[in-house]
N, C-alpha and C positions, 0 to 999 in steps of 0.2 A: 728811698728817692729813685725813681726810673731814670737810669743812665744811656745814653747812645754813647757806644764807647767805638768809635772809628778806628780801622789798624788791631784790632780784636785779634788777628792771627800774625802780628807780629811780634820783633822780637821784646817791644817794651809792653802792648797789649797781651800777649800770654802771659805776664808777670801780673799786669796791674788789673785782669779783669780776676782774679781769686782774690787779690787786697779788697777791691770795692764790694763783693759779694761778703765776704767775711765781715766788712761794716756795715753790712744790712741794706745794700744797696739791690736794686734789682738792675742788671746788667745785662742788654742787649748789643749785640754786636753788630757790625758793619765791615767788610774786608772784601776785597776783590779775588781774594785767594792768592795771588801769586808764589805767598811764601810758605804758605799754610803747610806742607808737607817738608819744608827745611828744620825737621825737628830729630836732634841728640837724646836720645833716653825714651823714656815710655811718652806715649802722644799726650798729649793736656787736652783736659776736658774742658771745651770751649763753652761759653754760654750759646744760648738760642740767639740766632740773628740772620743778618742778610748777607748773602752773597753779591756784591753790587760793585760795579766801579766809582770811584768816589766820583767821576765826570758826570753817572748817570744817577744822581741820588735825586727822590723826589719829596714832596711834600708828605707821602705817606709815612714816608722810613723816621719822620720825626716826629708824626702824629703821638699824644699824649705821653711826650718826653719829657724831664723836668732840667734835665741838665744834658750838655753835650762835653764828652772830651773828646778831643782830635788829634789823633795820634798818625793819621794814614797819610803817609808822602810818599813822593820816591827819595827815599832815605840815602845821605852822606852825599860828600862832596864831588868823589870821583863819577856816582851815578849822574849828579845834575850835570856835570862838564859834559859826558859822555850825549847828551839829548837834552840843552837847554832849554827848546821851546816846550817840551813835556813838562820837562821840571816847572816851568811856568805855566803851564793847562792844568796843571793838578793840584800842584804844591799851591799856587797862589788863586787862581781864576776858581779852581773848584771847590777851594776851600771855603772862600769868601760867598761863594753861591750857597755853600751848605749854610754859612753862619745865617743867611738872610733867611733862605728856607726857617732855620729854627727859630730865628726871631720872630717871624712872621706866625707860626706853628704855637707859640707865648713860650720859648722855651726859656726860661730866666737866667742860666747861668752858661757859659759857653768857655772850659778851657780850653786853651791852644798851646798844642806843644811846638814851642818857637826854639830857640836853641844860643845859647852864649857864641856862637861862632859868627854872629850878627857884629861884633866887638873885632873881627878880624885879625887888622892887623894893629891894635891899638898895641903892641908893644906889651914888655914884661916888666916895666915900671909900677908905678901905682897900680894897686885895686881897681878895677872898673867897677862901676856900681850902674844901674838900670837907666841913668840918667846922664850916662857918657856917649861922646857920641859914636854913633854906629859906622862901620867901614868895613862891611861886609867885602869878601874876595872871589865867593863863588856865586855861580848861577844857584845852589840851596840856600846860601846863606841872604844871600838878594832877597829869594822868593821868600823868606822867613820876614823880612822887613816890610816888606810890600804888605801881605799879610795884616801884620800890626796896625800898620797904617787903615787900611781898610776897614778892620774891625773895630779899630778908634771910632772910626766915624759912622758905626753902625750903634754904638752904644747910647742908651736913653736910662729912663728910669727902669723900666722894664726889663730891660737886656744887659746883662753884666758879664763883657767878655774880659779875660783874665789872660795874660801873657807869660808862660810858664817857660823863661830861657831855659834849658836842660844845659848841665855841662855834658862835656863829652861819658855817653852811657858807658859803663864794663859791667860784667858780671855774666853767672850762668842763666840763663833762659833758655825753657824746654826748645823753643826755636830763638836758636842760637844766629849770632850774628858772630863772623870771624873777621868782618873787615872794619873793624874798631880797635883804637891802637893798644889797650890792654889784652883784649882777649885775643887779638890777633898775634901778639908780643907772645905771651902766654905757649899759644899753640904751636907756635917758632920752636919755642924753646925748647919742648917736649918732644915734637917732631925729628928736628933736627939737633938739639943742643947747642942751639945759638940762639939769643935774643937779637934778633935782625932788626936794624933801626936802619932805614935807607937814607934819611936827614941826617943834618950834622946832629943831633939830638939837643939843640940850643931853644928850640921854641918850647915856650909854656904853654901846658893843655891844665884846665881843669878838669877834673872827672867825678862822676857819679854814679853809684848803683843801682842798677835798674829798680832794685825793689827799694830805695829812696826816693827815687823818683814816683814811685807810683804810692807810698805814704804820704809825698808831697801832693800829688794831684788830690787824692782823698781827702787828704786835710783842707784843699782849696774848697773842694767841692761845698763843704758846710760852715767855712767860716763866714763871720759876719761880710754882709755885701759892702758895708763903708769901708772894710778893711783891703778887700781886692778889690771892687771895681774900678774896670778901666785902667790895669795897673799892671806895670812886667815887674817880671821876677824872675831873680837867677836862680836856678834851682840846684843845691850843691854844697858844700862845705870847703871853708878859704884851707883846712890842713890837704884836703886834695887839689889843691892848687900845684902842680908840677910840672917839671921838665921834661921831656922824652926820655932823655937819658936818664933821667931818676925813676922815670917808670922803668927801663930796661932793669937797672940794677934791682930794682924791689920784683921783678920777675924773674932774674937771675938766683935773687935768694931765697925765693917759692919754689923753684924747679931746680934741686941738685943737678949737681954736674953739667948745668947749662954756664954758658961765657957768653957775655955781651958782645957785639959785633957790632960797631957804626961804623957803616961804609961811607957815608956822606954824598953817596952818589948823587943823589935830587936835591943836595945843594943844601942851602938856607929856606926854612917853611915861611911864608910872608903871614901865617897866620900864627900869632903870638898871643896870649893875652890870659892877666892873672886877675881872677874875680871876685868880688865882694858878693857874699852871698846871706848879707844881715838883714835886709828889707825883709825877706820873705818870714826870716826866725821874729823879725819884729811882729810881722802880721799875725802871725801863727803861733800863738806861745808857744812853747811845750814843743816845738817841731825840731829836731834836728835831724842831720843825717847821721846813720849808725855804721856804714861801712865806709874801710881806708881803703887803698890802694894795696897795700899788702894782704889783708884780708881778703879782697877779690880776685886777687892771685893765687891764693893757697886754694881758693873756690872752686877757680877756673880748671886749674892742675888737676884738682881732683875728680870731678867732674869729667873731664877730656879723659883721664885713666878709666874712670868707671862705668864710661860709656863707651871705649876703645874707638875715642876721634882717630880717622887715618887721614893720610895726605891727600885722599882724593875729597874728602868729605870737607876739608879744611879749605881746602882752594875751591871747590868747586860748589856743594850745596851749600855751604855756610859764607859765601862771598854774594853779596846782591849782585854784582855787575855779572859774576860767571853764569846766575841761576838766571835773569833775564836774557842773557843771550843764547843759553841753553834753550831755553824754550820757547826762542826768536828760530835760533837756526831749524828747531823740529818742528816748526808751522804752529805751534800752540800760542802764539799770539801773534801779532799783524805789529806794522812798524809804529804804533800809537800805544804798543803794550795793554792792547785789550785781546781778551780771550778770543778766536776763532770757535766759531759755533760748529 
């Protein structure tokens, strides 16, 4: 299968591309390249692809493609809140435009990287399934809800959108992100000796390893149409439904000599949800996540040590907001996050 993978030079895309290739697919990348240089360790071998802003995609980019895996986005809540209008322009409008181009070009399957943060303020009571009310509390999560709604309207007998609501990702990727919870806490633990939690530690978070996300998308790519057509799936494992305080404790166990420090300075986080992941396991028999939070913390600690992560790298090169601010301050990108030519 010829697969267009958007965001192939991002945190998840860099892990997913070789998984897809190993499964026998021909991968064509598409990425603006904003984070292509955010590499920890050896440079990854990217698939061939297009260096293009998502907002500038044309019919030529989807010609001859059997399926699209759409990861590219302004990723995470702080970044989305910094520039809500850009979040909606890129994450929402450009994503729907890509889907329309793909459908018109005869692409049969469109796997969309959504997020469990669409459940937002669901609380930590019962497990939330895909049919639970959506309560997004950030522009990032709201943009994902809007795309799901618009892709649903595009579904027909020849075009199958699938909404992959990923839990919060963790784990090593050659293009590291340090601004997601487990990756961040492990970095703080190694660099400072403190597992620093700024909230009160009580919110629930579902977590999932980047490699398990890659395996789930690969499985959804070839699952029977009737099992996935126009459906949302939570991607993760119930064992990784944990509170932020529990994540911190597991990090402290993985990084010897570190201690948990919960400051509570940012107060209670309204984003709190425990998630039911059984629908995807039922749709794709044999699939289950392989990584636990503890295993991910150990993996990250080993990778950070091996590749000699520094404080500057941690705070600047691997934090999305810092990377974009630096590019803007240097005049490399304009106010709409487009490369200056």
